[in-house]
C-alpha positions in Angstrom: 180.7 54.7 34.1 182.3 51.3 35.2 182.8 50.6 38.9 185.0 52.6 40.9 186.8 50.6 43.7 189.2 52.7 45.9 192.6 51.1 46.2 193.4 49.4 49.5 196.7 51.4 50.1 195.8 52.5 53.7 194.9 55.9 53.0 191.5 57.6 53.8 190.2 59.3 50.7 188.4 62.6 51.1 184.5 62.7 50.9 183.1 62.1 47.7 179.6 63.4 46.6 177.8 60.2 45.2 174.1 61.4 45.3 173.0 64.7 44.1 169.9 66.4 45.6 167.2 65.4 42.9 168.5 61.7 43.4 168.1 61.9 47.2 164.8 63.6 46.8 163.4 60.9 44.7 165.0 58.1 46.7 163.3 59.3 50.1 159.9 60.3 48.4 159.9 56.9 46.7 160.5 55.2 50.2 157.4 56.8 51.5 155.2 56.0 48.5 156.5 52.2 48.6 155.4 52.0 52.3 151.9 53.5 51.4 151.6 51.1 48.6 152.6 47.9 50.7 150.4 48.6 53.5 147.5 49.8 51.4 148.0 47.1 48.9 147.8 44.5 51.3 144.4 45.7 53.0 143.2 45.9 49.5 144.1 42.3 48.8 143.1 41.2 52.5 140.3 43.7 53.4 139.5 44.6 56.8 136.6 43.0 58.7 133.3 44.6 59.0 133.5 47.9 61.1 130.9 48.9 63.5 129.0 52.1 62.8 126.7 53.8 60.3 127.5 52.5 56.8 126.7 55.8 55.3 129.3 57.5 57.2 132.1 54.7 56.8 134.4 54.9 53.6 137.3 52.9 55.0 138.2 50.7 52.1 137.5 53.7 49.6 140.2 55.7 51.6 142.6 52.9 51.3 142.1 52.7 47.5 142.6 56.4 47.2 145.8 56.1 49.2 147.1 53.3 47.0 146.3 55.1 43.7 147.6 58.2 44.9 150.9 56.8 46.3 151.1 54.5 43.0 150.8 57.6 40.7 153.3 59.7 42.9 155.6 56.6 42.7 155.5 56.2 38.9 156.4 60.2 38.7 159.4 59.9 40.7 160.5 56.4 39.2 160.3 57.7 35.9 162.2 61.0 36.7 164.8 59.0 38.4 165.4 57.0 35.4 165.4 60.2 33.1 167.8 61.9 35.8 170.2 59.0 36.2 170.9 58.9 32.4 170.8 62.5 31.9 173.5 63.2 34.6 175.3 59.9 33.8 176.3 59.6 37.4 176.5 56.7 39.7 172.9 56.3 40.2 172.7 54.9 36.4 174.6 51.8 37.6 171.6 50.6 39.3 169.5 50.8 36.1 172.3 49.4 33.9 174.8 47.5 35.6 178.1 47.0 33.7 178.0 43.4 33.7 180.3 42.9 30.6 183.3 44.3 32.5 185.8 42.3 34.7 185.2 45.0 37.7 181.7 43.6 37.8 182.3 40.0 38.1 185.3 40.5 40.4 183.2 42.8 42.6 180.2 40.5 42.6 182.5 37.9 44.1 184.2 40.3 46.6 180.8 41.5 47.8 179.4 38.0 48.2 182.5 37.0 50.3 182.1 40.3 52.4 178.4 39.6 53.1 179.2 35.9 54.2 181.9 37.4 56.5 184.8 35.7 54.5 186.7 38.8 54.1 188.5 40.8 56.8 187.8 44.2 55.5 185.0 45.4 53.0 185.8 46.6 49.4 185.2 50.5 49.0 183.2 52.0 46.0 182.9 55.5 45.1 179.4 54.7 43.6 177.3 51.7 44.1 179.2 48.2 44.4 178.3 45.6 41.8 176.3 43.5 44.1 174.0 46.1 45.0 173.4 47.5 41.4 172.6 44.1 40.4 170.2 43.1 43.0 168.7 46.6 42.7 167.8 45.9 39.3 166.6 42.6 39.7 164.6 43.0 42.9 163.7 46.6 42.7 163.9 48.1 39.1 162.3 45.3 37.1 159.4 44.6 39.7 158.7 48.2 40.1 158.3 48.6 36.3 156.0 45.6 36.1 154.1 46.9 39.3 153.5 50.3 37.5 152.3 48.7 34.3 150.1 46.0 35.9 148.7 48.7 38.3 147.6 51.3 35.7 146.3 48.3 33.4 144.0 47.5 36.5 143.2 51.0 36.7 142.3 51.1 33.1 139.9 48.3 33.6 137.9 50.5 35.9 138.4 53.7 34.2 136.9 52.3 30.8 137.9 51.9 27.2 137.8 55.9 26.5 140.2 56.7 29.3 143.7 58.1 28.9 144.9 54.8 31.2 143.4 52.3 28.7 144.9 54.1 25.7 148.3 53.8 27.4 148.1 50.7 29.2 145.3 48.8 27.7 147.9 46.6 25.6 148.7 44.8 29.0 145.3 43.2 28.5 146.8 41.5 25.7 149.5 40.0 27.6 147.2 39.1 30.5 143.8 38.7 29.2 142.9 37.1 32.6 142.3 39.7 35.3 143.5 37.3 37.9 146.6 36.9 36.2 147.2 40.5 35.9 146.5 40.9 39.7 148.7 37.9 40.4 151.7 39.5 38.9 151.0 42.8 40.6 150.9 41.1 43.8 154.1 39.0 43.3 155.9 42.2 42.5 155.0 43.8 45.6 156.2 40.9 47.6 159.5 41.0 45.8 159.7 44.7 46.5 158.9 43.9 50.1 161.6 41.4 50.3 164.0 44.0 48.6 163.1 46.5 51.3 164.1 44.3 54.2 167.4 43.3 52.4 168.2 46.8 51.5 167.8 48.0 55.0 169.7 45.1 56.7 172.6 45.6 54.3 172.6 49.5 54.5 172.5 49.2 58.3 175.4 46.4 58.6 177.7 48.3 56.0 177.2 51.5 57.8 178.3 50.0 60.9 180.8 47.4 59.7 181.9 48.4 56.2 184.8 51.2 55.7 182.3 53.5 54.0 178.9 55.2 54.7 175.6 54.4 53.1 172.8 55.6 55.0 174.4 59.1 55.7 175.3 59.5 52.1 171.8 59.3 51.1 171.0 62.0 53.5 173.9 64.5 52.8 175.0 63.4 49.5 178.8 62.9 50.7 180.3 59.3 50.9 182.7 59.1 53.8 185.4 56.6 54.0 187.3 54.7 56.7 190.5 52.9 56.8 
């Protein structure tokens, strides 16, 4: 599906369904999981200082690790389902996983969106689905780091679970690529910071475009319908 830009002829298009219910559920569930992963992952890398009290009753870091592992496995499940659903439905969500970078509409759209973000255009382009710049940055700053985070995360879990675990059977091959455990942890954490940067950028662009552009973004991920303005 190529990028569908709405012609700037002065008319207001009717509302268009851009995100179906499964895509919206996966999106918001992934938001919760990512927040839990970022916070718990940070404290795993930078543990809390000693906490007063009876050590036999304290399990703070164990609880943080449990939250991280549970959120990571849920995030992986939602991520895999969203990839499957995007290609099964062949809708606009597929654009984030496979941008049509071989088309002229992609290159022209990138230039137009960059100009709009730099406030060099008086009015924003309007797209039915995901605009080319958002799809490309989503792939580079979210999809690929998320894949690496999932793979390295399960590989680190396989180290703890042992060679006879299902984690090691499925992800033990990551040890060949990263034979040094420190490298495995480094890649995992770098990908986390890339996702943190993407989350901040995504929130800023979504709020900015919802206010200044001629189409809705945040509400379209809540209701599924995208509204347009002249």
